[in-house]
FITILO-760409 format. One line per field, with one value per atom (N, C-alpha, C): y, x, z; atom name. Coordinates in steps of 0.2 Angstrom, whole numbers, always signed. Atoms other than C-alpha are relative to their C-alpha. Last residue first. Layout:
N
y	(Y_...)
x	(X_...)
z	(Z_...)
atomo	(CA_...)
***
This chain:
313
y	(-5_-140_+7_+2_-152_+5_-2_-143_-2_-8_-144_+2_-2_-163_+8_+1_-166_+2_-5_-157_-1_-6_-167_+5_+0_-183_+7_-1_-178_-1_-6_-175_+1_-4_-191_+7_+1_-199_+3_-4_-191_-1_-7_-199_+5_+0_-216_+7_-1_-212_+0_-7_-208_+1_-5_-224_+7_+1_-235_+5_-3_-227_-1_-8_-229_+2_-2_-248_+8_+2_-251_+3_-6_-241_-2_-6_-253_+6_+1_-268_+6_-1_-263_+0_-8_-261_+1_-3_-280_+8_-7_-292_+3_-2_-311_+7_-3_-315_+3_+2_-320_+4_-4_-319_-2_+3_-332_+4_+7_-328_-3_+2_-310_-6_-3_-306_+0_-3_-319_+4_+3_-323_+4_-3_-317_-3_+4_-328_+2_+1_-316_-3_+1_-317_-2_+5_-309_-1_+6_-299_-6_+1_-283_-7_-6_-286_-1_+0_-299_+7_-6_-302_+0_+0_-318_+6_+6_-314_+0_+2_-297_-6_-4_-296_-2_+3_-308_+5_+1_-299_-3_+7_-298_-3_+2_-280_-7_-4_-274_-2_+2_-289_+4_+7_-285_-2_-1_-266_-7_-3_-270_+1_+6_-282_+3_+5_-268_-6_-3_-255_-5_-1_-266_+3_+5_-274_+2_-1_-258_-5_-5_-257_+0_+1_-271_+5_-6_-272_-1_-1_-289_+6_-5_-291_+0_+4_-307_+4_+2_-298_-4_-6_-288_-2_+0_-305_+6_+6_-310_+0_+3_-294_-6_-5_-285_-3_+0_-300_+4_+6_-300_-2_+1_-282_-6_+1_-281_-1_+7_-274_+0_+4_-258_-7_+5_-251_-4_-3_-234_-5_-4_-242_+3_+4_-255_+4_+3_-242_-5_-5_-231_-4_+0_-246_+5_+6_-249_+0_+1_-231_-6_-5_-230_-1_+3_-245_+4_+6_-238_-3_-2_-220_-7_-1_-228_+2_+5_-237_+2_+3_-226_-5_-6_-215_-2_-4_-230_+5_+5_-241_+4_+0_-225_-5_-7_-223_+0_+1_-242_+6_+5_-241_+0_-2_-225_-4_-5_-231_+3_+3_-247_+6_-2_-238_-3_-7_-237_+2_-4_-255_+7_+3_-265_+4_-5_-252_-3_-6_-261_+5_-1_-278_+7_+2_-278_+2_+5_-275_-3_+7_-259_-5_+5_-242_-7_+4_-232_-5_-1_-223_-5_+2_-227_-1_+7_-226_-3_+3_-209_-8_-1_-202_-4_+4_-208_+0_+7_-200_-5_+1_-183_-7_+1_-184_-1_+6_-186_-2_+5_-172_-7_+1_-162_-4_+3_-166_+0_+7_-163_-3_+4_-147_-7_+0_-140_-4_-6_-145_-1_-4_-158_+6_+1_-169_+6_-2_-163_+0_-7_-162_+2_-4_-179_+8_+1_-187_+4_-4_-179_-1_-7_-185_+4_-1_-203_+8_+1_-204_+2_-4_-196_-1_-6_-202_+4_-4_-215_+7_-1_-223_+6_-4_-221_+1_-7_-226_+4_-1_-244_+8_+1_-245_+1_-4_-237_-1_-7_-246_+5_+1_-263_+7_+0_-258_+0_-7_-253_+0_-5_-269_+7_+2_-280_+5_-2_-272_+0_-7_-274_+3_-2_-292_+7_+1_-295_+2_-5_-287_-1_+0_-297_+5_+1_-292_+0_+6_-295_-1_+1_-277_-7_+0_-273_-2_+0_-276_-1_+6_-270_+0_+1_-253_-7_+6_-247_-1_+0_-230_-6_-7_-225_+0_-1_-243_+6_+3_-244_+0_-5_-231_-3_-6_-241_+5_+2_-257_+6_+1_-249_-2_-6_-242_-1_-3_-259_+7_+2_-266_+3_-1_-255_-2_+6_-262_+1_-1_-245_-6_+0_-251_+1_+7_-256_+0_+4_-239_-7_-2_-231_-3_+3_-242_+3_+7_-237_-3_+1_-219_-7_+0_-220_-1_+6_-225_-1_+5_-210_-7_-1_-198_-5_+1_-204_+0_+7_-204_-2_+3_-186_-8_+0_-181_-3_+3_-187_+0_+2_-184_-3_+5_-174_-2_+6_-166_-5_+5_-153_-6_+5_-147_-4_+6_-140_-5_+3_-124_-8_+0_-118_-4_+5_-123_-1_+7_-113_-6_+1_-98_-7_+1_-99_-2_+7_-101_-2_+4_-84_-8_+3_-75_-5_+5_-71_-3_+0_-63_-5_+0_-62_+0_-5_-58_+1_-7_-66_+5_-3_-81_+6_-2_-83_+2_-6_-82_+2_-5_-95_+7_-1_-107_+6_-3_-105_+2_-7_-108_+4_-4_-123_+7_-1_-130_+4_-5_-128_+2_-6_-137_+6_-3_-151_+7_+0_-154_+3_-5_-150_+1_-7_-158_+5_-1_-174_+7_-1_-175_+3_-6_-172_+2_-6_-184_+6_-1_-197_+6_-2_-195_+2_-7_-197_+3_-4_-213_+7_+0_-219_+4_-5_-214_+1_-6_-225_+6_-1_-239_+6_-2_-237_+1_-7_-237_+2_-4_-253_+7_+0_-262_+5_+5_-257_+1_-2_-246_-5_+2_-253_+2_+7_-253_-2_+3_-234_-7_+7_-227_-4_+3_-210_-8_-2_-199_-5_+0_-207_+1_+7_-210_-1_+4_-193_-7_-3_-185_-3_+3_-197_+3_+7_-193_-3_+1_-174_-7_-2_-175_+0_+5_-185_+2_+6_-173_-5_-2_-159_-5_+1_-169_+3_+6_-170_-1_-1_-152_-6_+1_-157_+1_+7_-152_+0_-1_-133_-7_-6_-132_+0_-1_-150_+7_+4_-152_+0_-2_-137_-4_-6_-142_+3_+2_-159_+6_+1_-152_-2_-3_-155_-1_+5_-158_+4_-1_-144_-5_-5_-146_+0_+3_-162_+5_+6_-155_-3_-2_-138_-6_-3_-145_+2_+5_-156_+2_+4_-142_-6_-4_-131_-4_+0_-145_+4_+7_-148_+0_+1_-129_-7_-3_-128_+0_+3_-142_+4_+5_-136_-3_-2_-120_-5)
x	(+2_-427_-1_+6_-425_-4_+4_-410_-7_+0_-401_-5_+4_-406_+0_+7_-399_-5_+3_-383_-7_+1_-380_-3_+6_-384_-1_+7_-373_-6_+0_-358_-7_+2_-361_-1_+7_-360_-3_+3_-343_-8_+0_-337_-4_+5_-342_-1_+6_-332_-6_+1_-317_-7_+1_-319_-2_+7_-320_-2_+4_-304_-8_+0_-296_-4_+5_-301_-1_+6_-292_-6_+2_-277_-7_+1_-277_-2_+7_-279_-2_+5_-264_-7_+1_-254_-5_-6_-257_-1_+0_-270_+7_-7_-267_-1_-3_-283_+6_-7_-295_+3_-5_-314_+7_-1_-326_+5_-4_-325_+1_-2_-330_+4_+5_-329_+2_-2_-319_-6_+2_-324_+3_+6_-314_-1_+2_-301_-7_+7_-293_-3_+4_-275_-7_+5_-268_-3_-3_-252_-4_-4_-260_+3_+0_-273_+4_-4_-270_-1_-3_-283_+3_-4_-290_+4_-4_-302_+4_+1_-306_+4_-2_-306_-2_+2_-307_+3_-5_-306_-3_-1_-317_+6_-7_-314_+1_-2_-332_+7_+3_-337_+2_-3_-324_-3_-6_-329_+3_+1_-347_+6_+3_-343_-1_-6_-332_-2_-5_-346_+6_+3_-359_+5_+0_-349_-3_-7_-345_+0_+0_-364_+7_+6_-369_+0_+4_-351_-6_+2_-344_-4_-4_-343_-3_-6_-351_+4_+1_-368_+6_+0_-362_-1_-5_-358_+0_-2_-372_+4_+6_-380_+1_+2_-363_-6_-4_-357_-2_+1_-372_+4_+6_-371_-1_-1_-353_-6_+1_-355_+2_+4_-355_-1_-4_-340_-4_-6_-348_+4_+2_-365_+6_+2_-358_-2_-6_-349_-1_-4_-364_+6_+4_-375_+4_-1_-362_-3_-7_-362_+1_-1_-381_+7_+4_-381_+0_-4_-368_-3_-6_-376_+4_+2_-393_+6_+4_-387_-2_-3_-372_-5_-1_-381_+3_+6_-388_+1_+3_-372_-7_-4_-363_-4_+2_-377_+4_+7_-374_-3_+0_-355_-7_-4_-354_-1_+4_-368_+3_+6_-359_-4_+1_-342_-6_+0_-343_-1_+5_-349_+0_+6_-338_-6_+5_-324_-7_-1_-311_-6_+3_-318_+0_-4_-315_-2_+3_-330_+5_-3_-325_-3_+5_-334_+2_+3_-321_-5_-4_-310_-2_-7_-317_+5_+1_-335_+7_+1_-331_+0_-6_-324_+0_-5_-339_+6_+2_-351_+5_-1_-341_-2_-8_-340_+1_-2_-359_+7_+2_-362_+1_-5_-351_-2_-6_-361_+5_+1_-378_+7_+0_-374_+0_-6_-368_+0_-4_-384_+7_+0_-396_+5_+6_-401_+0_+6_-388_-7_+0_-374_-6_+3_-380_+1_+7_-378_-3_+4_-362_-7_+0_-354_-4_+4_-361_+1_+7_-355_-4_+3_-338_-7_-4_-327_-3_+0_-339_+5_+6_-344_+1_+5_-330_-6_-1_-319_-4_+3_-325_+0_+7_-320_-4_+3_-304_-7_+0_-299_-3_+5_-303_-1_+6_-293_-6_+1_-278_-7_+1_-279_-1_+7_-281_-1_+5_-265_-7_+0_-255_-5_+3_-260_+0_+7_-256_-4_+3_-239_-7_-3_-235_-3_+4_-240_+4_-1_-229_-4_-7_-227_+2_-2_-245_+7_-8_-254_+2_-3_-272_+7_-2_-279_+3_+3_-279_+2_+7_-275_-4_+3_-258_-7_+1_-252_-3_+6_-255_-2_+5_-241_-7_+0_-229_-6_+3_-233_-1_+7_-230_-3_+4_-214_-7_+0_-208_-4_+5_-213_+0_-2_-203_-5_-3_-204_+2_-7_-207_+4_-2_-224_+8_+0_-228_+3_-6_-223_+1_-6_-234_+6_-1_-249_+7_-1_-248_+2_-7_-246_+2_-5_-262_+7_+1_-272_+5_-3_-266_+0_-7_-269_+3_-3_-286_+7_+1_-292_+4_-5_-285_+0_-7_-294_+5_-2_-311_+7_-7_-311_+2_+0_-326_+8_+3_-328_+0_-5_-315_-3_-4_-327_+5_+3_-341_+5_+0_-333_-2_-7_-328_+0_-3_-346_+8_+2_-353_+3_-3_-343_-2_-7_-350_+5_-1_-367_+7_-2_-365_+1_-6_-366_+3_+1_-384_+6_+6_-382_+0_-2_-364_-6_-5_-366_+1_+3_-383_+6_+6_-378_-2_-3_-361_-6_-4_-368_+2_+5_-382_+4_+4_-369_-5_-4_-358_-3_-1_-372_+5_+6_-378_+1_+0_-360_-6_-5_-358_-1_+2_-375_+5_+6_-371_-2_-1_-353_-6_-5_-356_+1_+3_-373_+6_+5_-366_-3_-4_-351_-5_-4_-361_+3_+5_-375_+4_+2_-361_-5_-6_-352_-3_-1_-369_+6_+6_-372_+1_-1_-355_-5_-4_-359_+3_+4_-374_+5_+4_-364_-3_-4_-351_-4_-2_-365_+5_+5_-372_+1_+1_-355_-6_+4_-352_-1_+7_-337_-4_+3_-320_-8_+2_-315_-3_-5_-315_-2_+0_-323_+5_+6_-328_+0_+3_-313_-6_-4_-302_-3_-2_-315_+4_+6_-323_+2_+1_-306_-5_-5_-302_-1_+2_-319_+5_+5_-316_-2_-2_-299_-6_-4_-305_+3_+4_-318_+4_+4_-306_-4_-4_-295_-3_+2_-309_+4_+6_-306_-2_+6_-289_-6_+4_-272_-6_+6_-267_-4_+0_-249_-6_-6_-245_-1_+0_-262_+5_+5_-261_-1_-3_-244_-5_-4_-251_+3_-7_-265_+4_-3_-283_+7_-1_-291_+2_-5_-287_+1_-5_-297_+6_-4_-307_+6_-4_-311_+3_-5_-316_+4_-5_-327_+6_-3_-336_+6_-4_-339_+4_-6_-345_+5_-4_-358_+7_-3_-363_+4_-5_-366_+4_-5_-376_+6_-2_-387_+6_-5_-388_+3_-6_-397_+6)
z	(-5_-375_-3_-2_-389_+4_+6_-396_+2_+0_-379_-6_-5_-377_+0_+1_-394_+5_+5_-391_-1_-3_-375_-5_-5_-384_+4_+3_-398_+4_+3_-387_-3_-6_-378_-2_-1_-395_+6_+5_-398_+1_-3_-381_-5_-6_-388_+3_+3_-404_+5_+3_-393_-4_-5_-383_-3_-2_-399_+6_+5_-405_+2_+0_-388_-6_-5_-388_+1_+2_-404_+5_+5_-398_-3_-4_-383_-5_-3_-394_+4_+5_-404_+2_+1_-388_-6_+0_-384_-2_+3_-380_+0_+2_-379_-3_-5_-370_-1_-1_-384_+5_+3_-384_+1_+6_-379_-4_+0_-361_-7_+7_-364_-1_+3_-345_-8_+6_-336_-3_+6_-318_-6_+3_-303_-7_+6_-294_-3_-1_-282_-7_+6_-280_+1_-1_-264_-7_-1_-265_+0_-7_-261_+1_-4_-275_+6_-6_-289_+4_-1_-302_+7_-7_-309_+0_-2_-324_+7_-7_-330_+2_-5_-349_+7_-7_-363_+5_-5_-380_+6_+0_-396_+5_+2_-397_+0_+6_-396_-3_+6_-385_-6_+1_-372_-6_+3_-373_-2_+7_-370_-4_+5_-356_-7_+1_-348_-4_+4_-350_-2_+6_-342_-6_+5_-329_-7_+4_-320_-5_+5_-314_-5_+4_-303_-6_+0_-297_-4_-7_-294_+1_-4_-313_+7_-3_-321_+4_-7_-323_+3_-5_-338_+7_-5_-346_+4_-3_-357_+6_-4_-361_+3_-5_-365_+4_-5_-375_+6_-3_-386_+6_-3_-389_+4_-7_-393_+4_-2_-411_+8_+5_-421_+2_+3_-411_-5_+3_-407_-3_+6_-405_-3_+5_-393_-6_+2_-383_-6_+4_-382_-3_+7_-376_-5_+4_-362_-7_+2_-357_-4_+6_-356_-3_+6_-345_-6_+2_-334_-5_+4_-334_-2_+7_-328_-4_+3_-312_-8_+6_-308_-4_+5_-296_-6_+2_-287_-5_+4_-286_-3_+6_-279_-5_+4_-266_-6_+3_-261_-3_+5_-260_-3_+6_-250_-6_+3_-238_-6_+3_-234_-4_+7_-232_-3_+1_-213_-7_-3_-211_-2_+2_-223_+3_+3_-222_-1_-3_-210_-3_-7_-213_+2_-5_-232_+7_-4_-243_+5_+1_-250_+5_+2_-252_-2_-6_-242_-2_-6_-255_+6_+2_-272_+6_+1_-265_-2_-7_-257_-2_-4_-273_+6_+3_-283_+3_-1_-271_-2_-7_-271_+2_-1_-290_+7_+3_-291_+1_-5_-279_-3_-5_-291_+6_+2_-306_+6_+1_-298_-2_-6_-290_-1_-4_-307_+7_+0_-316_+4_-6_-310_+0_-4_-325_+6_+4_-338_+4_+2_-326_-4_-6_-318_-1_-2_-335_+5_+5_-339_+1_-1_-323_-5_-6_-327_+2_+1_-345_+6_+5_-342_+0_+2_-328_-5_-6_-319_-2_-4_-335_+5_+4_-347_+3_-1_-332_-5_-6_-333_+1_+0_-351_+6_+5_-350_+0_-3_-334_-5_-5_-342_+3_+4_-358_+5_+3_-347_-3_-6_-337_-2_-2_-353_+6_+5_-360_+2_+0_-344_-5_-6_-343_+1_+0_-361_+6_+4_-359_-1_+7_-344_-4_+6_-326_-7_+3_-312_-6_+1_-305_-3_+7_-309_-1_+0_-292_-8_-1_-294_+0_-7_-291_+1_-3_-309_+7_+1_-317_+2_-2_-311_-1_-7_-311_+2_-1_-330_+8_+3_-332_+1_-4_-320_-3_-6_-329_+5_+1_-346_+7_+1_-340_-1_-7_-333_-1_-5_-350_+7_-7_-361_+5_-3_-378_+7_-1_-386_+3_+7_-392_+0_+2_-374_-7_-3_-368_-2_+3_-381_+3_+7_-377_-2_-1_-358_-7_-2_-362_+1_+6_-373_+3_+3_-357_-6_-4_-347_-3_+0_-361_+4_+6_-365_+0_+1_-347_-6_-5_-345_-1_+3_-361_+5_+7_-357_-2_+0_-338_-7_+5_-333_-1_-2_-316_-5_-4_-320_+2_+4_-334_+4_+1_-322_-3_-6_-315_+0_-3_-332_+6_+4_-339_+3_-3_-324_-4_-7_-329_+3_+2_-347_+6_+2_-340_-2_-6_-331_-2_+2_-348_+6_+6_-346_-2_+4_-328_-6_+8_-323_-4_+2_-304_-7_-2_-301_-2_+4_-311_+2_+7_-303_-4_-1_-285_-7_-1_-289_+0_+6_-296_+0_+4_-281_-7_-3_-269_-5_+1_-279_+2_+7_-280_-2_+2_-261_-8_-3_-258_-2_+4_-270_+3_+7_-263_-4_+1_-245_-7_-1_-244_-1_+6_-253_+1_+6_-241_-6_+0_-225_-7_+0_-230_+0_+7_-235_+0_+4_-218_-7_-2_-209_-4_+3_-218_+1_+7_-213_-4_+1_-195_-7_-1_-196_-1_+6_-202_+0_+6_-189_-6_-1_-176_-5_+2_-183_+1_+8_-183_-2_+2_-164_-8_+0_-160_-4_-7_-155_+0_+0_-174_+7_-4_-175_+1_+1_-190_+4_-1_-184_-1_-6_-182_+2_-5_-195_+7_-1_-207_+6_-3_-205_+1_-6_-209_+4_-5_-223_+7_-1_-231_+5_-4_-229_+2_-7_-236_+5_-3_-251_+7_-2_-255_+4_-6_-255_+2_-5_-267_+7_-3_-279_+6_-4_-284_+4_+4_-291_+5_-1_-285_-5_-4_-285_+1_-4_-292_+5_-4_-297_+4_-6_-304_+5_-5_-314_+6_-4_-321_+4_-6_-325_+4_+2_-336_+6_-7_-331_-1_-5_-349_+7_-5_-361_+6_+3_-377_+5_+6_-373_-2_-2_-356_-5_-4_-362_+2_+5_-376_+4_+4_-364_-4_-4_-352_-3_-1_-366_+4_+6_-371_+1_+1_-353_-6_-4_-350_-1_+3_-366_+5_+6_-359_-3_-1_-341_-6_+0_-345_+1)
atomo	(N_CA_C_N_CA_C_N_CA_C_N_CA_C_N_CA_C_N_CA_C_N_CA_C_N_CA_C_N_CA_C_N_CA_C_N_CA_C_N_CA_C_N_CA_C_N_CA_C_N_CA_C_N_CA_C_N_CA_C_N_CA_C_N_CA_C_N_CA_C_N_CA_C_N_CA_C_N_CA_C_N_CA_C_N_CA_C_N_CA_C_N_CA_C_N_CA_C_N_CA_C_N_CA_C_N_CA_C_N_CA_C_N_CA_C_N_CA_C_N_CA_C_N_CA_C_N_CA_C_N_CA_C_N_CA_C_N_CA_C_N_CA_C_N_CA_C_N_CA_C_N_CA_C_N_CA_C_N_CA_C_N_CA_C_N_CA_C_N_CA_C_N_CA_C_N_CA_C_N_CA_C_N_CA_C_N_CA_C_N_CA_C_N_CA_C_N_CA_C_N_CA_C_N_CA_C_N_CA_C_N_CA_C_N_CA_C_N_CA_C_N_CA_C_N_CA_C_N_CA_C_N_CA_C_N_CA_C_N_CA_C_N_CA_C_N_CA_C_N_CA_C_N_CA_C_N_CA_C_N_CA_C_N_CA_C_N_CA_C_N_CA_C_N_CA_C_N_CA_C_N_CA_C_N_CA_C_N_CA_C_N_CA_C_N_CA_C_N_CA_C_N_CA_C_N_CA_C_N_CA_C_N_CA_C_N_CA_C_N_CA_C_N_CA_C_N_CA_C_N_CA_C_N_CA_C_N_CA_C_N_CA_C_N_CA_C_N_CA_C_N_CA_C_N_CA_C_N_CA_C_N_CA_C_N_CA_C_N_CA_C_N_CA_C_N_CA_C_N_CA_C_N_CA_C_N_CA_C_N_CA_C_N_CA_C_N_CA_C_N_CA_C_N_CA_C_N_CA_C_N_CA_C_N_CA_C_N_CA_C_N_CA_C_N_CA_C_N_CA_C_N_CA_C_N_CA_C_N_CA_C_N_CA_C_N_CA_C_N_CA_C_N_CA_C_N_CA_C_N_CA_C_N_CA_C_N_CA_C_N_CA_C_N_CA_C_N_CA_C_N_CA_C_N_CA_C_N_CA_C_N_CA_C_N_CA_C_N_CA_C_N_CA_C_N_CA_C_N_CA_C_N_CA_C_N_CA_C_N_CA_C_N_CA_C_N_CA_C_N_CA_C_N_CA_C_N_CA_C_N_CA_C_N_CA_C_N_CA_C_N_CA_C_N_CA_C_N_CA_C_N_CA_C_N_CA_C_N_CA_C_N_CA_C_N_CA_C_N_CA_C_N_CA_C_N_CA_C_N_CA_C_N_CA_C_N_CA_C_N_CA_C_N_CA_C_N_CA_C_N_CA_C_N_CA_C_N_CA_C_N_CA_C_N_CA_C_N_CA_C_N_CA_C_N_CA_C_N_CA_C_N_CA_C_N_CA_C_N_CA_C_N_CA_C_N_CA_C_N_CA_C_N_CA_C_N_CA_C_N_CA_C_N_CA_C_N_CA_C_N_CA_C_N_CA_C_N_CA_C_N_CA_C_N_CA_C_N_CA_C_N_CA_C_N_CA_C_N_CA_C_N_CA_C_N_CA_C_N_CA_C_N_CA_C_N_CA_C_N_CA_C_N_CA_C_N_CA_C_N_CA_C_N_CA_C_N_CA_C_N_CA_C_N_CA_C_N_CA_C_N_CA_C_N_CA_C_N_CA_C_N_CA_C_N_CA_C_N_CA_C_N_CA_C_N_CA_C_N_CA_C_N_CA_C_N_CA_C_N_CA_C_N_CA_C_N_CA_C_N_CA_C_N_CA_C_N_CA_C_N_CA_C_N_CA_C_N_CA_C_N_CA_C_N_CA_C_N_CA_C_N_CA_C_N_CA_C_N_CA_C_N_CA_C_N_CA_C_N_CA_C_N_CA_C_N_CA_C_N_CA_C_N_CA_C_N_CA_C_N_CA_C_N_CA_C_N_CA_C_N_CA_C_N_CA_C_N_CA_C_N_CA_C_N_CA_C_N_CA_C_N_CA_C_N_CA_C_N_CA_C_N_CA_C_N_CA_C_N_CA_C_N_CA_C_N_CA_C_N_CA_C_N_CA_C_N_CA_C_N_CA_C_N_CA_C_N_CA_C_N_CA_C_N_CA_C_N_CA_C_N_CA_C_N_CA_C_N_CA_C_N_CA_C_N_CA_C_N_CA_C_N_CA_C_N_CA_C_N_CA_C_N_CA_C_N_CA_C_N_CA_C_N_CA_C_N_CA_C_N_CA_C_N_CA_C_N_CA_C_N_CA_C_N_CA_C_N_CA_C_N_CA_C_N_CA_C_N_CA_C_N_CA_C_N_CA_C_N_CA_C_N_CA_C_N_CA_C_N_CA_C_N_CA_C_N_CA_C_N_CA_C_N_CA_C_N_CA_C_N_CA_C_N_CA_C)
***
């Protein structure tokens, strides 16, 4: 049943996404995960507690979060199928599609390109600041463009490929458990002193659940572009994350661009290695549009995979 649910969820996400008016009215389902994570962090991640205890409490937080997300989704799915019978899968698709981000990612990245095309660099910085965590106030056009492309390529994994993978493997409980894990990693899975112990479990579990989807996502980007393989194999390991480098290196090779490199967070410059070091660094709006075309073709390949799995079963 997961395969038709996945196809319908992809279609709903592509057609309507998560509109801004809906977000303003009810927020997004992952905001519930964020509240749970912040509540646990405030109560349990006290600096006066020993490192080992804070790590254990971080593990407990993840167990609570995954149980809540996966168990809650299982209960809802069971209730829907009992109530609606053979048409219950349609309701499951409606419940699953908010976990995908095809349209919203496309919209956010395209807004950056449009601002640059209008010559409005401050607006472009503001637009890219909505999808990246780095400082954007001093970025030039090339820096803004590279940041947008990096976010697009990385988010292709954790916003589309990985949720779809877990939806196909474990159904509705799988996709929402994944989103809970990924949300926890983005909030507490950091190496700074405050989160190193408490966020350890979030970071390690996120690494595990993205292991296959990240590599699949990188290969799909290369297939969609018809190139990029050599850069992906060579530079995927240059990223601090064991997974994010696969899609980013694939996109760098696909566009012949140099991505990543030195990045500023909270006023501190971090000397990160370049990905796609043999490419050019002078990216612009036209390169964002090129990246979006590759991204859309890669999304279509995911549709084909979901359809192929459904046909095979």
